[in-house]
Residue, then its C-alpha position, 0 to 999 in steps of 0.5 A: m936621074k935628073i929630077i923635080l923636088t917636089h918637098e925641101v930636102s936637106g943636102l940637096g935643094a928645096a921644093g921646085d928645083v930640079v937637081d941631078v942625083k942617082d937613079g936608085y937614089a931617086r928610084n928608091y927613096l926620093i920617088p916612094r916618098n913623094f919627095a920628088i918626081r921625074w923631070t919631063k919637058g912635061g914636069e917643067k910647068d909644073v916646076e913654076q907652080i911649085r915655086r909659087a907655091r913655096k914662096i906663099h908658105e915660105i919665111q920671107t927674112i931671116e928675120q922673120a926666122n930669128e924670130i920664130r925661131a927665138r920663140l920655139e927656143g923658149v917653149k917647153v914641149r910636152l909629148a905624152v905618149r904610151s909606153g912599156d915597162a922600161g920606158r921604150l914607146f909603143g912605136s916611135v914619136t913623128p914629126a906629126d907628133i911633134a908638130s902637134a905637139i909645139k902647138a899645143s905648148g904655144g908656140p908657134e905652128v911649124d909644118k912637119r917636114r920641116i923638122e928634121l930628126g935625128s933618130p927615131i925617138k923610140t925612149l922617153g926623156a929628153h931629145e932634141t930635134s931642128v926645126r930647119l926654118h930658113p936655109e939659113v935658120a935653124a931651131k934646138v927644139n928640147i922635146e920631154v917624152v913622158a908616159a901617157 
């Protein structure tokens, strides 16, 4: 199935790219989560608009991305969440929570869609996550999840 990506998807492409994926992956994952739309001749016009918007919000150079990575890796991020007695959280930590905690800790503003969690954070303690700043640059951010 041919689709147009509306958000960056790791291993697949960036917003505005037209890619060909398996039908089930598009129908069951990408389209319901608004990561992509079906490709049509009329949708081809949307591609240029998506690419223009991406250019505005995108980090332009690798030097800029390296500078932001250095700032991110130097920030100590502490996130206070509700938890039970055994250290398990009520729910999980989302990329939006991490983005707001980074900003509250004095770090740069990060788009929540660029934060990549390997697995859901559901316990207290130290966790590491990745922030994709540029196609060639990713920053490792250490997060300490503490009880509120």
